PDB file of N, H, CA, C and O in Angstrom:
ATOM      1  N   MET A   1       3.495  -0.165 -15.851  1.00  0.00           N
ATOM      2  CA  MET A   1       3.784   0.785 -16.664  1.00  0.00           C
ATOM      3  C   MET A   1       4.977   1.071 -15.464  1.00  0.00           C
ATOM      4  O   MET A   1       4.723   1.045 -14.260  1.00  0.00           O
ATOM      5  N   PRO A   2       6.548   1.395 -16.135  1.00  0.00           N
ATOM      6  CA  PRO A   2       7.452   0.845 -15.528  1.00  0.00           C
ATOM      7  C   PRO A   2       7.564   2.587 -14.654  1.00  0.00           C
ATOM      8  O   PRO A   2       6.910   3.595 -14.925  1.00  0.00           O
ATOM      9  N   ILE A   3       8.445   2.432 -13.767  1.00  0.00           N
ATOM     10  H   ILE A   3       8.976   1.614 -13.546  1.00  0.00           H
ATOM     11  CA  ILE A   3       8.659   3.566 -12.797  1.00  0.00           C
ATOM     12  C   ILE A   3      10.741   3.819 -13.211  1.00  0.00           C
ATOM     13  O   ILE A   3      11.712   3.072 -13.092  1.00  0.00           O
ATOM     14  N   ILE A   4      10.581   5.051 -13.632  1.00  0.00           N
ATOM     15  H   ILE A   4       9.793   5.658 -13.729  1.00  0.00           H
ATOM     16  CA  ILE A   4      12.014   5.883 -14.313  1.00  0.00           C
ATOM     17  C   ILE A   4      11.969   6.986 -13.507  1.00  0.00           C
ATOM     18  O   ILE A   4      11.164   7.917 -13.497  1.00  0.00           O
ATOM     19  N   VAL A   5      13.435   6.656 -12.477  1.00  0.00           N
ATOM     20  H   VAL A   5      14.089   5.900 -12.485  1.00  0.00           H
ATOM     21  CA  VAL A   5      13.917   7.813 -11.889  1.00  0.00           C
ATOM     22  C   VAL A   5      14.977   8.180 -12.878  1.00  0.00           C
ATOM     23  O   VAL A   5      15.544   7.387 -13.628  1.00  0.00           O
ATOM     24  N   LYS A   6      15.155   9.298 -12.808  1.00  0.00           N
ATOM     25  H   LYS A   6      14.694   9.942 -12.199  1.00  0.00           H
ATOM     26  CA  LYS A   6      16.714   9.508 -13.658  1.00  0.00           C
ATOM     27  C   LYS A   6      17.843  10.839 -12.385  1.00  0.00           C
ATOM     28  O   LYS A   6      17.376  11.810 -11.789  1.00  0.00           O
ATOM     29  N   LYS A   7      18.748  10.540 -12.373  1.00  0.00           N
ATOM     30  H   LYS A   7      19.128   9.752 -12.858  1.00  0.00           H
ATOM     31  CA  LYS A   7      19.354  11.237 -11.372  1.00  0.00           C
ATOM     32  C   LYS A   7      19.575  12.886 -11.900  1.00  0.00           C
ATOM     33  O   LYS A   7      20.024  13.156 -13.014  1.00  0.00           O
ATOM     34  N   LYS A   8      19.214  13.809 -10.990  1.00  0.00           N
ATOM     35  H   LYS A   8      18.848  13.590 -10.085  1.00  0.00           H
ATOM     36  CA  LYS A   8      19.609  15.123 -11.478  1.00  0.00           C
ATOM     37  C   LYS A   8      20.744  15.564 -10.825  1.00  0.00           C
ATOM     38  O   LYS A   8      21.267  14.973  -9.881  1.00  0.00           O
ATOM     39  N   LYS A   9      21.332  17.142 -11.582  1.00  0.00           N
ATOM     40  H   LYS A   9      20.906  17.622 -12.350  1.00  0.00           H
ATOM     41  CA  LYS A   9      22.344  17.403 -11.309  1.00  0.00           C
ATOM     42  C   LYS A   9      22.358  17.913  -9.369  1.00  0.00           C
ATOM     43  O   LYS A   9      21.504  18.370  -8.611  1.00  0.00           O
ATOM     44  N   GLY A  10      23.823  17.513  -9.222  1.00  0.00           N
ATOM     45  H   GLY A  10      24.517  17.141  -9.839  1.00  0.00           H
ATOM     46  CA  GLY A  10      23.491  17.035  -7.671  1.00  0.00           C
ATOM     47  C   GLY A  10      23.361  16.292  -6.444  1.00  0.00           C
ATOM     48  O   GLY A  10      23.754  16.336  -5.278  1.00  0.00           O
ATOM     49  N   GLU A  11      22.464  15.417  -7.393  1.00  0.00           N
ATOM     50  H   GLU A  11      22.145  15.382  -8.340  1.00  0.00           H
ATOM     51  CA  GLU A  11      21.446  14.724  -6.237  1.00  0.00           C
ATOM     52  C   GLU A  11      22.643  13.092  -6.276  1.00  0.00           C
ATOM     53  O   GLU A  11      23.394  12.656  -7.149  1.00  0.00           O
ATOM     54  N   SER A  12      22.254  12.558  -4.729  1.00  0.00           N
ATOM     55  H   SER A  12      21.644  12.912  -4.020  1.00  0.00           H
ATOM     56  CA  SER A  12      23.307  11.512  -4.389  1.00  0.00           C
ATOM     57  C   SER A  12      22.851   9.989  -4.974  1.00  0.00           C
ATOM     58  O   SER A  12      21.839  10.078  -5.669  1.00  0.00           O
ATOM     59  N   LYS A  13      23.203   9.062  -4.886  1.00  0.00           N
ATOM     60  H   LYS A  13      24.025   8.990  -4.321  1.00  0.00           H
ATOM     61  CA  LYS A  13      22.235   7.609  -5.130  1.00  0.00           C
ATOM     62  C   LYS A  13      21.229   7.532  -4.111  1.00  0.00           C
ATOM     63  O   LYS A  13      20.114   7.014  -4.183  1.00  0.00           O
ATOM     64  N   ASP A  14      21.804   8.145  -3.112  1.00  0.00           N
ATOM     65  H   ASP A  14      22.710   8.565  -3.053  1.00  0.00           H
ATOM     66  CA  ASP A  14      20.428   7.540  -2.023  1.00  0.00           C
ATOM     67  C   ASP A  14      19.218   8.265  -2.082  1.00  0.00           C
ATOM     68  O   ASP A  14      18.113   7.802  -1.796  1.00  0.00           O
ATOM     69  N   ASP A  15      19.488   9.566  -2.512  1.00  0.00           N
ATOM     70  H   ASP A  15      20.386   9.942  -2.744  1.00  0.00           H
ATOM     71  CA  ASP A  15      18.218  10.200  -2.943  1.00  0.00           C
ATOM     72  C   ASP A  15      17.547   9.935  -4.101  1.00  0.00           C
ATOM     73  O   ASP A  15      16.357  10.250  -4.096  1.00  0.00           O
ATOM     74  N   VAL A  16      18.127   9.288  -5.397  1.00  0.00           N
ATOM     75  H   VAL A  16      19.094   9.032  -5.400  1.00  0.00           H
ATOM     76  CA  VAL A  16      17.460   8.049  -6.139  1.00  0.00           C
ATOM     77  C   VAL A  16      16.925   7.348  -5.889  1.00  0.00           C
ATOM     78  O   VAL A  16      15.818   7.157  -6.393  1.00  0.00           O
ATOM     79  N   ILE A  17      17.558   6.443  -4.774  1.00  0.00           N
ATOM     80  H   ILE A  17      18.457   6.598  -4.364  1.00  0.00           H
ATOM     81  CA  ILE A  17      16.727   5.631  -4.488  1.00  0.00           C
ATOM     82  C   ILE A  17      16.081   5.685  -3.701  1.00  0.00           C
ATOM     83  O   ILE A  17      15.471   4.637  -3.485  1.00  0.00           O
ATOM     84  N   GLY A  18      15.730   7.062  -2.624  1.00  0.00           N
ATOM     85  H   GLY A  18      16.225   7.913  -2.799  1.00  0.00           H
ATOM     86  CA  GLY A  18      14.771   6.874  -1.980  1.00  0.00           C
ATOM     87  C   GLY A  18      13.738   7.698  -2.898  1.00  0.00           C
ATOM     88  O   GLY A  18      12.649   7.810  -2.334  1.00  0.00           O
ATOM     89  N   LYS A  19      13.783   8.165  -3.873  1.00  0.00           N
ATOM     90  H   LYS A  19      14.667   8.075  -4.330  1.00  0.00           H
ATOM     91  CA  LYS A  19      12.945   9.010  -4.709  1.00  0.00           C
ATOM     92  C   LYS A  19      12.186   7.807  -5.319  1.00  0.00           C
ATOM     93  O   LYS A  19      11.008   7.999  -5.623  1.00  0.00           O
ATOM     94  N   PHE A  20      12.784   6.470  -5.552  1.00  0.00           N
ATOM     95  H   PHE A  20      13.741   6.314  -5.306  1.00  0.00           H
ATOM     96  CA  PHE A  20      12.245   5.187  -6.349  1.00  0.00           C
ATOM     97  C   PHE A  20      11.848   4.655  -5.321  1.00  0.00           C
ATOM     98  O   PHE A  20      10.665   4.429  -5.577  1.00  0.00           O
ATOM     99  N   ARG A  21      12.031   4.324  -4.390  1.00  0.00           N
ATOM    100  H   ARG A  21      12.991   4.508  -4.182  1.00  0.00           H
ATOM    101  CA  ARG A  21      11.406   3.916  -2.976  1.00  0.00           C
ATOM    102  C   ARG A  21       9.704   4.445  -2.725  1.00  0.00           C
ATOM    103  O   ARG A  21       8.688   3.754  -2.801  1.00  0.00           O
ATOM    104  N   ARG A  22       9.828   5.790  -2.432  1.00  0.00           N
ATOM    105  H   ARG A  22      10.653   6.350  -2.370  1.00  0.00           H
ATOM    106  CA  ARG A  22       8.760   6.244  -2.400  1.00  0.00           C
ATOM    107  C   ARG A  22       7.717   6.365  -3.860  1.00  0.00           C
ATOM    108  O   ARG A  22       6.542   6.660  -3.642  1.00  0.00           O
ATOM    109  N   LEU A  23       8.086   6.171  -5.104  1.00  0.00           N
ATOM    110  H   LEU A  23       9.040   5.931  -5.280  1.00  0.00           H
ATOM    111  CA  LEU A  23       6.933   5.881  -6.587  1.00  0.00           C
ATOM    112  C   LEU A  23       6.423   4.887  -6.234  1.00  0.00           C
ATOM    113  O   LEU A  23       5.196   4.792  -6.210  1.00  0.00           O
ATOM    114  N   SER A  24       7.667   3.351  -5.671  1.00  0.00           N
ATOM    115  H   SER A  24       8.664   3.429  -5.690  1.00  0.00           H
ATOM    116  CA  SER A  24       7.024   2.344  -5.390  1.00  0.00           C
ATOM    117  C   SER A  24       6.119   1.824  -4.565  1.00  0.00           C
ATOM    118  O   SER A  24       5.503   0.765  -4.686  1.00  0.00           O
ATOM    119  N   ILE A  25       6.052   2.898  -3.427  1.00  0.00           N
ATOM    120  H   ILE A  25       6.552   3.758  -3.329  1.00  0.00           H
ATOM    121  CA  ILE A  25       5.186   2.832  -2.761  1.00  0.00           C
ATOM    122  C   ILE A  25       4.198   3.471  -2.725  1.00  0.00           C
ATOM    123  O   ILE A  25       3.441   3.066  -1.842  1.00  0.00           O
ATOM    124  N   GLU A  26       3.640   4.722  -3.555  1.00  0.00           N
ATOM    125  H   GLU A  26       4.254   5.051  -4.273  1.00  0.00           H
ATOM    126  CA  GLU A  26       2.521   5.004  -3.993  1.00  0.00           C
ATOM    127  C   GLU A  26       1.728   4.178  -4.944  1.00  0.00           C
ATOM    128  O   GLU A  26       0.519   4.000  -4.789  1.00  0.00           O
ATOM    129  N   GLU A  27       2.379   3.697  -5.883  1.00  0.00           N
ATOM    130  H   GLU A  27       3.360   3.841  -6.010  1.00  0.00           H
ATOM    131  CA  GLU A  27       2.382   2.443  -6.666  1.00  0.00           C
ATOM    132  C   GLU A  27       1.589   1.218  -6.373  1.00  0.00           C
ATOM    133  O   GLU A  27       0.712   0.574  -6.948  1.00  0.00           O
ATOM    134  N   ASP A  28       2.262   1.150  -5.222  1.00  0.00           N
ATOM    135  H   ASP A  28       2.974   1.674  -4.755  1.00  0.00           H
ATOM    136  CA  ASP A  28       1.735  -0.417  -4.726  1.00  0.00           C
ATOM    137  C   ASP A  28       1.937  -1.449  -4.977  1.00  0.00           C
ATOM    138  O   ASP A  28       1.255  -2.462  -4.825  1.00  0.00           O
ATOM    139  N   ILE A  29       3.635  -1.171  -5.702  1.00  0.00           N
ATOM    140  H   ILE A  29       4.190  -0.348  -5.825  1.00  0.00           H
ATOM    141  CA  ILE A  29       3.661  -2.155  -6.247  1.00  0.00           C
ATOM    142  C   ILE A  29       4.485  -3.267  -5.900  1.00  0.00           C
ATOM    143  O   ILE A  29       5.028  -4.013  -6.716  1.00  0.00           O
ATOM    144  N   THR A  30       4.578  -3.371  -4.326  1.00  0.00           N
ATOM    145  H   THR A  30       4.137  -2.766  -3.663  1.00  0.00           H
ATOM    146  CA  THR A  30       5.172  -4.547  -3.658  1.00  0.00           C
ATOM    147  C   THR A  30       4.370  -5.008  -3.405  1.00  0.00           C
ATOM    148  O   THR A  30       4.604  -6.199  -3.197  1.00  0.00           O
ATOM    149  N   GLU A  31       3.361  -4.737  -3.268  1.00  0.00           N
ATOM    150  H   GLU A  31       3.172  -3.770  -3.437  1.00  0.00           H
ATOM    151  CA  GLU A  31       1.896  -4.847  -2.862  1.00  0.00           C
ATOM    152  C   GLU A  31       1.202  -5.813  -3.704  1.00  0.00           C
ATOM    153  O   GLU A  31       0.598  -6.740  -3.165  1.00  0.00           O
ATOM    154  N   GLU A  32       1.226  -5.697  -4.907  1.00  0.00           N
ATOM    155  H   GLU A  32       1.717  -4.943  -5.345  1.00  0.00           H
ATOM    156  CA  GLU A  32       1.084  -6.177  -6.011  1.00  0.00           C
ATOM    157  C   GLU A  32       1.695  -7.620  -5.906  1.00  0.00           C
ATOM    158  O   GLU A  32       1.086  -8.687  -5.835  1.00  0.00           O
ATOM    159  N   VAL A  33       3.252  -7.358  -5.915  1.00  0.00           N
ATOM    160  H   VAL A  33       3.747  -6.491  -5.973  1.00  0.00           H
ATOM    161  CA  VAL A  33       3.951  -8.706  -5.931  1.00  0.00           C
ATOM    162  C   VAL A  33       3.873  -9.766  -5.133  1.00  0.00           C
ATOM    163  O   VAL A  33       3.903 -10.964  -5.414  1.00  0.00           O
ATOM    164  N   ARG A  34       3.717  -8.943  -3.596  1.00  0.00           N
ATOM    165  H   ARG A  34       3.693  -7.969  -3.367  1.00  0.00           H
ATOM    166  CA  ARG A  34       3.660 -10.409  -2.814  1.00  0.00           C
ATOM    167  C   ARG A  34       2.118 -10.707  -3.107  1.00  0.00           C
ATOM    168  O   ARG A  34       1.921 -11.786  -2.547  1.00  0.00           O
ATOM    169  N   LYS A  35       1.019 -10.323  -3.658  1.00  0.00           N
ATOM    170  H   LYS A  35       1.180  -9.447  -4.113  1.00  0.00           H
ATOM    171  CA  LYS A  35      -0.455 -11.097  -4.055  1.00  0.00           C
ATOM    172  C   LYS A  35      -0.024 -11.955  -5.146  1.00  0.00           C
ATOM    173  O   LYS A  35      -0.412 -13.115  -5.005  1.00  0.00           O
ATOM    174  N   ARG A  36       0.839 -11.676  -6.462  1.00  0.00           N
ATOM    175  H   ARG A  36       1.154 -10.734  -6.577  1.00  0.00           H
ATOM    176  CA  ARG A  36       1.534 -12.046  -7.179  1.00  0.00           C
ATOM    177  C   ARG A  36       2.022 -13.623  -7.259  1.00  0.00           C
ATOM    178  O   ARG A  36       1.870 -14.541  -8.065  1.00  0.00           O
ATOM    179  N   THR A  37       2.795 -13.415  -5.792  1.00  0.00           N
ATOM    180  H   THR A  37       2.918 -12.669  -5.138  1.00  0.00           H
ATOM    181  CA  THR A  37       4.006 -14.186  -5.698  1.00  0.00           C
ATOM    182  C   THR A  37       3.171 -16.070  -5.064  1.00  0.00           C
ATOM    183  O   THR A  37       3.466 -17.220  -5.389  1.00  0.00           O
ATOM    184  N   ALA A  38       2.046 -15.482  -4.039  1.00  0.00           N
ATOM    185  H   ALA A  38       1.806 -14.548  -3.775  1.00  0.00           H
ATOM    186  CA  ALA A  38       1.826 -17.079  -3.614  1.00  0.00           C
ATOM    187  C   ALA A  38       0.665 -16.689  -3.807  1.00  0.00           C
ATOM    188  O   ALA A  38       0.517 -15.473  -3.919  1.00  0.00           O
ATOM    189  N   TYR A  39      -0.759 -17.735  -3.931  1.00  0.00           N
ATOM    190  H   TYR A  39      -0.639 -18.724  -3.840  1.00  0.00           H
ATOM    191  CA  TYR A  39      -1.451 -18.013  -4.205  1.00  0.00           C
ATOM    192  C   TYR A  39      -2.411 -18.165  -2.941  1.00  0.00           C
ATOM    193  O   TYR A  39      -2.134 -18.960  -2.043  1.00  0.00           O
ATOM    194  N   VAL A  40      -3.501 -17.401  -2.914  1.00  0.00           N
ATOM    195  H   VAL A  40      -3.726 -16.755  -3.643  1.00  0.00           H
ATOM    196  CA  VAL A  40      -4.701 -17.018  -1.644  1.00  0.00           C
ATOM    197  C   VAL A  40      -5.942 -18.125  -1.794  1.00  0.00           C
ATOM    198  O   VAL A  40      -6.590 -17.715  -2.756  1.00  0.00           O
ATOM    199  N   LYS A  41      -6.432 -19.071  -1.398  1.00  0.00           N
ATOM    200  H   LYS A  41      -5.905 -19.405  -0.616  1.00  0.00           H
ATOM    201  CA  LYS A  41      -7.039 -19.712  -1.486  1.00  0.00           C
ATOM    202  C   LYS A  41      -8.611 -18.150  -1.193  1.00  0.00           C
ATOM    203  O   LYS A  41      -8.679 -17.229  -0.379  1.00  0.00           O
ATOM    204  N   PRO A  42      -9.633 -18.638  -2.416  1.00  0.00           N
ATOM    205  CA  PRO A  42     -10.686 -18.042  -2.314  1.00  0.00           C
ATOM    206  C   PRO A  42     -11.297 -17.350  -1.140  1.00  0.00           C
ATOM    207  O   PRO A  42     -11.479 -16.137  -1.034  1.00  0.00           O
ATOM    208  N   ALA A  43     -11.594 -18.304  -0.249  1.00  0.00           N
ATOM    209  H   ALA A  43     -11.446 -19.289  -0.335  1.00  0.00           H
ATOM    210  CA  ALA A  43     -12.158 -18.331   1.193  1.00  0.00           C
ATOM    211  C   ALA A  43     -11.222 -17.112   2.132  1.00  0.00           C
ATOM    212  O   ALA A  43     -11.648 -16.154   2.776  1.00  0.00           O
ATOM    213  N   LYS A  44     -10.359 -17.398   1.999  1.00  0.00           N
ATOM    214  H   LYS A  44     -10.012 -18.176   1.476  1.00  0.00           H
ATOM    215  CA  LYS A  44      -8.952 -16.174   3.184  1.00  0.00           C
ATOM    216  C   LYS A  44      -9.264 -15.022   2.623  1.00  0.00           C
ATOM    217  O   LYS A  44      -9.311 -13.980   3.277  1.00  0.00           O
ATOM    218  N   ALA A  45      -9.622 -15.118   0.763  1.00  0.00           N
ATOM    219  H   ALA A  45      -9.584 -15.965   0.232  1.00  0.00           H
ATOM    220  CA  ALA A  45      -9.342 -12.928   0.414  1.00  0.00           C
ATOM    221  C   ALA A  45     -10.552 -12.845   0.748  1.00  0.00           C
ATOM    222  O   ALA A  45     -10.911 -11.678   0.903  1.00  0.00           O
ATOM    223  N   ARG A  46     -11.725 -13.992   1.010  1.00  0.00           N
ATOM    224  H   ARG A  46     -11.434 -14.941   0.884  1.00  0.00           H
ATOM    225  CA  ARG A  46     -13.353 -12.997   1.356  1.00  0.00           C
ATOM    226  C   ARG A  46     -13.092 -12.817   3.018  1.00  0.00           C
ATOM    227  O   ARG A  46     -13.771 -12.030   3.677  1.00  0.00           O
ATOM    228  N   TYR A  47     -12.200 -13.508   3.511  1.00  0.00           N
ATOM    229  H   TYR A  47     -11.648 -14.147   2.976  1.00  0.00           H
ATOM    230  CA  TYR A  47     -12.388 -13.378   5.065  1.00  0.00           C
ATOM    231  C   TYR A  47     -11.263 -11.933   5.083  1.00  0.00           C
ATOM    232  O   TYR A  47     -11.511 -11.140   5.992  1.00  0.00           O
ATOM    233  N   ALA A  48     -10.690 -11.753   4.635  1.00  0.00           N
ATOM    234  H   ALA A  48     -10.489 -12.397   3.897  1.00  0.00           H
ATOM    235  CA  ALA A  48      -9.271 -10.844   4.549  1.00  0.00           C
ATOM    236  C   ALA A  48     -10.547  -9.356   4.401  1.00  0.00           C
ATOM    237  O   ALA A  48     -10.792  -8.517   5.268  1.00  0.00           O
ATOM    238  N   LYS A  49     -11.176  -9.480   2.941  1.00  0.00           N
ATOM    239  H   LYS A  49     -10.976 -10.162   2.237  1.00  0.00           H
ATOM    240  CA  LYS A  49     -11.963  -8.422   3.146  1.00  0.00           C
ATOM    241  C   LYS A  49     -13.189  -7.737   4.254  1.00  0.00           C
ATOM    242  O   LYS A  49     -13.473  -6.591   4.602  1.00  0.00           O
ATOM    243  N   LYS A  50     -13.730  -9.148   4.585  1.00  0.00           N
ATOM    244  H   LYS A  50     -13.499 -10.079   4.303  1.00  0.00           H
ATOM    245  CA  LYS A  50     -14.912  -9.078   5.286  1.00  0.00           C
ATOM    246  C   LYS A  50     -14.451  -8.088   6.698  1.00  0.00           C
ATOM    247  O   LYS A  50     -15.160  -7.269   7.281  1.00  0.00           O
ATOM    248  N   LYS A  51     -12.947  -8.499   7.018  1.00  0.00           N
ATOM    249  H   LYS A  51     -12.371  -9.165   6.544  1.00  0.00           H
ATOM    250  CA  LYS A  51     -12.505  -7.933   8.313  1.00  0.00           C
ATOM    251  C   LYS A  51     -11.797  -6.813   8.389  1.00  0.00           C
ATOM    252  O   LYS A  51     -11.723  -6.037   9.342  1.00  0.00           O
ATOM    253  N   ILE A  52     -11.070  -6.732   6.935  1.00  0.00           N
ATOM    254  H   ILE A  52     -11.130  -7.362   6.161  1.00  0.00           H
ATOM    255  CA  ILE A  52     -11.238  -4.707   6.811  1.00  0.00           C
ATOM    256  C   ILE A  52     -12.307  -4.464   6.626  1.00  0.00           C
ATOM    257  O   ILE A  52     -12.463  -3.426   7.269  1.00  0.00           O
ATOM    258  N   ILE A  53     -13.318  -4.728   6.122  1.00  0.00           N
ATOM    259  H   ILE A  53     -13.191  -5.571   5.600  1.00  0.00           H
ATOM    260  CA  ILE A  53     -15.085  -3.906   6.803  1.00  0.00           C
ATOM    261  C   ILE A  53     -15.001  -3.670   7.892  1.00  0.00           C
ATOM    262  O   ILE A  53     -14.725  -2.591   8.416  1.00  0.00           O
ATOM    263  N   LEU A  54     -15.280  -4.867   8.463  1.00  0.00           N
ATOM    264  H   LEU A  54     -15.504  -5.744   8.037  1.00  0.00           H
ATOM    265  CA  LEU A  54     -15.486  -4.689   9.999  1.00  0.00           C
ATOM    266  C   LEU A  54     -14.656  -3.823  10.884  1.00  0.00           C
ATOM    267  O   LEU A  54     -15.053  -3.330  11.940  1.00  0.00           O
ATOM    268  N   TRP A  55     -13.227  -3.649  10.259  1.00  0.00           N
ATOM    269  H   TRP A  55     -12.904  -4.049   9.401  1.00  0.00           H
ATOM    270  CA  TRP A  55     -12.117  -2.862  11.134  1.00  0.00           C
ATOM    271  C   TRP A  55     -12.634  -0.761  10.470  1.00  0.00           C
ATOM    272  O   TRP A  55     -12.627   0.284  11.120  1.00  0.00           O
ATOM    273  N   ARG A  56     -12.902  -0.966   9.353  1.00  0.00           N
ATOM    274  H   ARG A  56     -12.908  -1.815   8.825  1.00  0.00           H
ATOM    275  CA  ARG A  56     -13.554   0.066   8.959  1.00  0.00           C
ATOM    276  C   ARG A  56     -15.201   0.841   9.682  1.00  0.00           C
ATOM    277  O   ARG A  56     -15.545   2.012   9.849  1.00  0.00           O
ATOM    278  N   GLU A  57     -15.559   0.144   9.825  1.00  0.00           N
ATOM    279  H   GLU A  57     -15.280  -0.807   9.689  1.00  0.00           H
ATOM    280  CA  GLU A  57     -17.350   0.124  10.584  1.00  0.00           C
ATOM    281  C   GLU A  57     -16.926   0.797  11.789  1.00  0.00           C
ATOM    282  O   GLU A  57     -17.241   1.938  12.127  1.00  0.00           O
ATOM    283  N   LYS A  58     -15.834  -0.395  12.693  1.00  0.00           N
ATOM    284  H   LYS A  58     -15.578  -1.322  12.418  1.00  0.00           H
ATOM    285  CA  LYS A  58     -15.341   0.275  13.912  1.00  0.00           C
ATOM    286  C   LYS A  58     -15.292   1.726  13.985  1.00  0.00           C
ATOM    287  O   LYS A  58     -16.093   2.543  14.439  1.00  0.00           O
ATOM    288  N   CYS A  59     -13.967   1.869  13.333  1.00  0.00           N
ATOM    289  H   CYS A  59     -13.316   1.206  12.963  1.00  0.00           H
ATOM    290  CA  CYS A  59     -12.791   3.368  13.694  1.00  0.00           C
ATOM    291  C   CYS A  59     -14.181   4.224  12.921  1.00  0.00           C
ATOM    292  O   CYS A  59     -14.166   5.377  13.352  1.00  0.00           O
ATOM    293  N   ARG A  60     -14.944   4.091  12.279  1.00  0.00           N
ATOM    294  H   ARG A  60     -14.956   3.154  11.929  1.00  0.00           H
ATOM    295  CA  ARG A  60     -16.241   5.160  11.734  1.00  0.00           C
ATOM    296  C   ARG A  60     -17.332   5.280  12.927  1.00  0.00           C
ATOM    297  O   ARG A  60     -17.980   6.309  13.123  1.00  0.00           O
ATOM    298  N   ARG A  61     -17.456   4.054  13.728  1.00  0.00           N
ATOM    299  H   ARG A  61     -16.929   3.219  13.569  1.00  0.00           H
ATOM    300  CA  ARG A  61     -18.046   4.358  14.836  1.00  0.00           C
ATOM    301  C   ARG A  61     -17.503   5.203  15.920  1.00  0.00           C
ATOM    302  O   ARG A  61     -18.007   6.156  16.514  1.00  0.00           O
ATOM    303  N   ARG A  62     -16.558   4.726  16.016  1.00  0.00           N
ATOM    304  H   ARG A  62     -16.149   3.952  15.534  1.00  0.00           H
ATOM    305  CA  ARG A  62     -15.757   5.970  16.980  1.00  0.00           C
ATOM    306  C   ARG A  62     -15.442   7.057  17.114  1.00  0.00           C
ATOM    307  O   ARG A  62     -15.266   7.703  18.147  1.00  0.00           O
ATOM    308  N   ALA A  63     -15.288   7.517  15.382  1.00  0.00           N
ATOM    309  H   ALA A  63     -15.431   6.992  14.543  1.00  0.00           H
ATOM    310  CA  ALA A  63     -14.831   8.802  15.185  1.00  0.00           C
ATOM    311  C   ALA A  63     -16.470   9.765  15.830  1.00  0.00           C
ATOM    312  O   ALA A  63     -16.542  10.820  16.459  1.00  0.00           O
ATOM    313  N   LYS A  64     -17.537   8.864  15.345  1.00  0.00           N
ATOM    314  H   LYS A  64     -17.478   8.006  14.834  1.00  0.00           H
ATOM    315  CA  LYS A  64     -18.898   9.162  15.521  1.00  0.00           C
ATOM    316  C   LYS A  64     -18.904   9.492  17.095  1.00  0.00           C
ATOM    317  O   LYS A  64     -19.551  10.434  17.554  1.00  0.00           O
ATOM    318  N   LYS A  65     -18.376   8.906  17.622  1.00  0.00           N
ATOM    319  H   LYS A  65     -17.851   8.141  17.249  1.00  0.00           H
ATOM    320  CA  LYS A  65     -18.545   8.981  19.127  1.00  0.00           C
ATOM    321  C   LYS A  65     -18.128  10.098  19.904  1.00  0.00           C
ATOM    322  O   LYS A  65     -18.569  10.633  20.921  1.00  0.00           O
ATOM    323  N   ARG A  66     -16.975  10.347  19.009  1.00  0.00           N
ATOM    324  H   ARG A  66     -16.617   9.912  18.182  1.00  0.00           H
ATOM    325  CA  ARG A  66     -16.046  11.887  19.373  1.00  0.00           C
ATOM    326  C   ARG A  66     -16.867  13.123  19.049  1.00  0.00           C
ATOM    327  O   ARG A  66     -17.005  14.183  19.659  1.00  0.00           O
ATOM    328  N   ARG A  67     -17.434  12.613  17.762  1.00  0.00           N
ATOM    329  H   ARG A  67     -17.322  11.752  17.266  1.00  0.00           H
ATOM    330  CA  ARG A  67     -18.293  13.965  17.646  1.00  0.00           C
ATOM    331  C   ARG A  67     -18.983  14.654  18.169  1.00  0.00           C
ATOM    332  O   ARG A  67     -19.182  15.863  18.055  1.00  0.00           O
ATOM    333  N   TYR A  68     -19.501  13.716  18.942  1.00  0.00           N
ATOM    334  H   TYR A  68     -19.340  12.734  19.034  1.00  0.00           H
ATOM    335  CA  TYR A  68     -21.058  14.381  19.475  1.00  0.00           C
ATOM    336  C   TYR A  68     -20.463  14.627  21.496  1.00  0.00           C
ATOM    337  O   TYR A  68     -21.253  15.088  22.320  1.00  0.00           O
TER     338      TYR A  68
END
């Protein structure tokens, strides 16, 4: 899906560029480009997913300890 940013009256070029940057960050376009430019071995992809899961569990444990 293309991102279309139109300049409104009174907006500077920097404002329009900022809007585009925010929209591209929200849509995770840069992450998708990085993923598609280089091949990632399946083992490394699994390792990365596992690492994220472990990190989330660690954060949840910490948050749970703070509640009590």
